[in-house]
C-alpha positions as CSV (number, residue, x, y, z in Angstrom):
1,M,133.1,63.0,88.4
2,Q,134.7,59.2,88.2
3,R,132.7,57.7,85.5
4,Q,130.4,54.8,87.3
5,R,128.3,52.3,85.3
6,F,125.2,51.0,86.4
7,E,122.8,48.2,85.0
8,L,119.2,47.9,86.4
9,K,117.1,44.8,85.7
10,Y,113.4,44.6,85.7
11,L,111.2,41.5,84.4
12,L,108.5,42.2,82.4
13,E,105.2,40.6,80.8
14,E,105.4,40.6,76.9
15,S,102.4,42.9,76.7
16,T,104.3,45.4,79.0
17,A,107.5,45.3,77.0
18,L,105.6,46.1,73.7
19,N,104.1,49.1,75.5
20,L,107.5,50.1,76.8
21,R,109.1,49.9,73.6
22,D,106.9,52.7,72.3
23,F,107.9,54.9,75.2
24,V,111.7,54.0,74.7
25,Q,111.5,55.0,70.8
26,T,110.6,58.7,71.8
27,H,114.0,58.9,73.5
28,L,116.3,56.3,71.9
29,E,117.0,55.0,68.5
30,F,117.5,51.5,67.3
31,D,120.9,49.9,68.0
32,E,122.1,49.6,64.2
33,A,122.1,45.5,65.1
34,S,118.1,45.7,65.8
35,V,116.9,47.5,62.7
36,G,115.4,45.1,60.3
37,K,115.7,42.0,62.2
38,P,112.0,40.2,63.1
39,N,110.9,41.7,66.4
40,F,114.0,44.0,66.2
41,S,116.2,41.5,67.9
42,Y,119.7,39.8,67.2
43,R,121.2,36.9,68.8
44,V,123.7,37.0,71.6
45,N,125.4,33.9,72.9
46,S,127.7,33.9,76.2
47,L,130.0,30.6,77.1
48,Y,130.5,31.2,80.9
49,L,133.7,30.0,82.7
50,D,133.9,29.0,86.0
51,S,136.1,26.8,88.4
52,D,135.3,23.4,89.1
53,K,133.5,24.2,92.5
54,L,131.8,27.1,90.8
55,Y,133.5,30.3,92.4
56,T,131.6,32.7,90.7
57,F,128.1,30.9,91.1
58,W,128.5,31.0,94.6
59,D,129.8,34.5,94.8
60,W,126.3,35.4,93.4
61,V,124.6,32.9,95.8
62,N,126.4,34.5,98.9
63,S,125.7,38.2,97.7
64,N,129.3,39.0,97.4
65,R,129.4,42.7,96.7
66,N,132.7,42.8,94.9
67,R,132.4,39.9,92.4
68,F,132.8,38.6,88.8
69,K,132.3,36.7,85.7
70,L,134.1,35.1,83.0
71,R,132.5,34.7,79.3
72,M,133.4,34.0,75.9
73,R,130.7,36.2,74.1
74,F,129.9,35.4,70.4
75,Y,127.1,36.3,67.7
76,D,127.1,33.3,65.3
77,A,128.8,29.9,65.0
78,R,130.9,30.8,62.2
79,P,134.8,29.8,62.8
80,D,135.8,33.2,60.9
81,T,133.8,35.9,63.6
82,P,135.4,37.0,66.7
83,V,134.9,35.7,70.2
84,F,134.8,38.6,72.6
85,L,136.7,38.0,75.9
86,E,134.7,39.5,79.0
87,I,135.3,40.1,82.6
88,K,132.2,41.5,84.1
89,R,132.6,42.6,87.8
90,R,130.3,44.4,90.2
91,V,132.0,46.6,92.9
92,H,129.5,48.0,95.2
93,G,127.0,47.9,92.9
94,C,128.7,49.5,90.1
95,I,129.6,47.8,86.6
96,L,132.9,47.3,85.4
97,K,133.7,45.4,82.1
98,Q,136.6,44.7,80.2
99,R,136.5,42.7,76.9
100,C,138.9,42.1,74.2
101,A,138.1,40.2,70.6
102,I,140.5,37.2,69.6
103,R,139.8,34.4,66.7
104,K,137.8,31.7,68.0
105,Q,140.6,29.3,66.8
106,A,142.8,30.7,69.8
107,A,140.3,30.6,72.1
108,H,141.9,27.2,73.6
109,L,145.1,28.8,74.2
110,V,143.2,31.1,76.8
111,L,141.7,28.1,78.4
112,E,145.1,26.7,78.5
113,G,146.7,29.7,80.7
114,Q,148.5,31.2,77.8
115,M,148.1,34.7,75.7
116,P,146.9,33.8,72.1
117,P,149.7,35.2,69.2
118,L,149.0,38.9,68.3
119,E,147.8,37.6,65.1
120,D,144.9,35.9,66.5
121,V,144.0,39.4,68.5
122,F,141.4,41.6,66.8
123,S,141.6,44.2,69.6
124,R,145.3,45.5,70.0
125,E,145.2,48.8,71.7
126,P,146.8,48.5,75.3
127,K,143.5,48.8,77.4
128,Y,142.2,45.6,75.4
129,L,145.6,43.8,76.0
130,V,145.3,44.5,79.1
131,A,141.9,43.1,79.2
132,L,143.1,39.9,77.5
133,E,145.9,39.4,79.9
134,G,143.7,39.8,83.0
135,F,141.1,37.4,81.6
136,T,143.7,34.8,80.9
137,T,144.9,35.2,84.5
138,L,141.8,35.0,85.8
139,V,141.3,31.4,84.1
140,A,144.5,30.3,85.1
141,R,144.2,31.3,88.9
142,L,140.7,29.5,89.0
143,H,141.4,26.6,86.5
144,A,138.3,27.9,84.8
145,E,136.4,25.8,82.3
146,P,133.3,26.3,80.5
147,K,130.2,25.3,82.3
148,A,127.0,26.8,80.5
149,L,126.2,28.6,77.3
150,V,123.7,31.5,77.7
151,T,121.8,32.5,74.5
152,Y,118.9,35.1,74.0
153,L,117.5,37.5,71.5
154,R,117.9,41.3,72.4
155,E,116.4,44.3,71.0
156,A,118.9,47.2,72.0
157,Y,118.0,51.0,72.0
158,V,121.0,53.6,72.0
159,A,121.3,57.5,72.6
160,L,123.0,58.4,69.3
161,D,124.5,61.6,71.0
162,N,125.2,60.0,74.3
163,E,126.9,56.4,74.5
164,D,126.6,56.5,78.3
165,V,122.3,55.5,77.8
166,R,121.5,52.3,76.7
167,V,118.4,50.0,76.9
168,T,118.0,46.4,76.3
169,L,115.1,44.1,76.4
170,D,116.3,40.5,76.2
171,R,113.7,37.5,75.3
172,E,113.9,33.8,75.0
173,V,116.8,33.2,77.3
174,R,118.2,29.9,77.5
175,I,120.9,28.1,79.4
176,A,122.4,24.9,78.7
177,P,125.1,22.6,80.4
178,C,128.3,22.9,78.2
179,P,131.6,21.5,79.7
180,K,133.5,22.3,77.1
181,L,134.8,25.0,74.4
182,D,131.9,24.8,71.9
183,F,130.7,27.5,69.4
184,S,128.5,25.6,67.6
185,L,125.2,26.4,69.4
186,N,124.3,22.8,68.6
187,L,123.3,21.8,72.2
188,N,119.8,19.4,72.9
189,E,119.2,20.4,76.4
190,Y,118.3,23.7,78.4
191,V,116.4,25.6,80.9
192,Q,114.5,28.7,80.5
193,P,114.6,30.3,84.1
194,F,112.8,33.2,83.1
195,G,110.1,31.4,81.2
196,D,108.4,33.8,78.9
197,R,109.4,36.9,80.7
198,V,111.3,39.8,78.9
199,I,114.4,41.0,80.9
200,L,114.8,44.8,80.8
201,E,118.1,46.4,81.5
202,L,118.6,50.1,81.8
203,K,122.1,51.0,81.6
204,F,123.7,54.4,82.5
205,N,127.0,56.3,83.9
206,N,126.8,58.4,86.7
207,R,122.8,59.5,87.3
208,F,119.8,57.6,86.7
209,P,118.3,59.8,83.6
210,N,114.7,61.5,84.5
211,W,113.1,59.9,81.7
212,F,113.6,56.4,83.3
213,N,112.4,57.2,86.4
214,E,109.0,58.4,84.5
215,M,109.2,54.9,82.4
216,V,109.7,53.0,85.9
217,H,106.7,54.9,87.4
218,R,104.2,54.9,84.5
219,F,104.5,51.0,83.8
220,G,105.2,50.0,87.3
221,L,108.4,48.6,86.9
222,T,110.1,46.8,89.8
223,R,113.8,45.5,90.0
224,G,114.4,42.1,90.0
225,A,116.8,39.4,90.1
226,A,118.0,38.4,86.5
227,A,121.4,36.9,86.6
228,K,121.3,34.9,83.3
229,Y,124.3,32.2,84.0
230,C,123.5,32.0,87.9
231,E,119.9,31.6,87.6
232,G,120.5,28.7,84.8
233,M,123.3,27.0,86.9
234,A,120.4,27.0,89.9
235,S,118.1,25.6,87.7
236,L,120.2,23.1,86.5
237,S,121.9,21.8,89.4
238,Y,120.9,23.9,92.8
239,P,117.3,24.6,92.8
240,Q,116.9,25.6,96.4
241,Q,119.5,28.9,95.3
242,G,117.5,30.1,92.4
243,N,115.1,32.9,92.4
244,W,113.4,31.6,88.8
245,L,113.4,28.0,88.4
246,G,113.3,26.2,85.1
247,H,112.7,22.7,83.9
248,L,115.2,21.0,81.9
249,V,114.1,20.7,78.1
250,H,115.1,18.0,75.9
251,A,115.2,19.8,72.5
252,P,117.9,21.9,70.4
253,I,118.6,25.1,72.2
254,L,117.9,27.0,69.1
255,E,115.0,26.9,66.6
256,T,115.9,26.4,62.7
257,R,114.1,29.9,62.3
258,V,116.7,31.7,64.1
259,S,119.5,33.2,61.6
260,G,123.0,34.6,62.4
261,P,123.2,38.2,63.7
262,P,124.5,41.0,62.0
263,V,127.9,42.4,61.9
264,A,126.5,45.9,62.9
265,R,126.9,48.4,65.8
266,G,124.6,46.4,68.3
267,E,127.0,44.4,71.2
268,M,129.6,42.9,68.4
269,G,129.5,46.5,66.6
270,E,129.7,48.3,69.9
271,G,133.3,47.3,69.5
272,M,134.0,48.2,65.8
273,K,135.6,51.6,65.1
274,E,136.6,52.6,61.4
275,G,136.5,48.8,60.5
276,V,138.6,47.7,63.6
277,L,137.5,45.3,66.4
278,T,138.1,47.1,69.7
279,G,136.0,45.9,72.4
280,A,133.8,48.7,74.5
281,E,133.8,48.2,78.1
282,G,130.7,49.7,79.0
283,R,127.8,48.2,77.6
């Protein structure tokens, strides 16, 4: 059977998220990146790229069934850790993701429409180089540039014997305008369109697991719109287009208590095989 990836999103109150946590733990294990962290969460940051006319944003507004987003995902502000270049496509309800890890120092070349030198590429297997070429081509075609930084805390669960199934809970989702290549996280205004709600994502291949169905009914879950970049851009510039609106907050996007994430299996570690950064597509 052809592999089809699905991601279903639900917006929860924190009390529901805490009760749901106990249920999920009867079926899945903590992602290694979540183990031992405050509230079992690590930070995920994504710098989203778009055209001057916000091509990918308006594709979302217009509910184009075949659309994509371009993002540079990273896990801390250190200059020596990778940035993952990702194309995330939605094709008739299915999710297709390509990613490739490069050195942050080479990211500016990609924005100029150039392929970085191989010594700056962590993921050198053919499929990751194809992803890198595809990302660079789309950036050049759209004349895409950084538009917004999305950051949040992620609690993640995986099935140790089945990589097809993954559950994540994202908290404190904040989106800041960021019109330049900047991995410092030193931004001083943001919107929080989902407020204090928690974004639950159920990720699976081909078939909705039976216990997912049980969980949805037990907790009375209802699928909702939770496109982080697009809802953030709506809050920042086009409030009439958003489903969840947040007010602009003039304060640092990160509290000083937040520390850098681990280099572990999680989102960053999902691409680590025998010490080599690759870049798994499906998470």
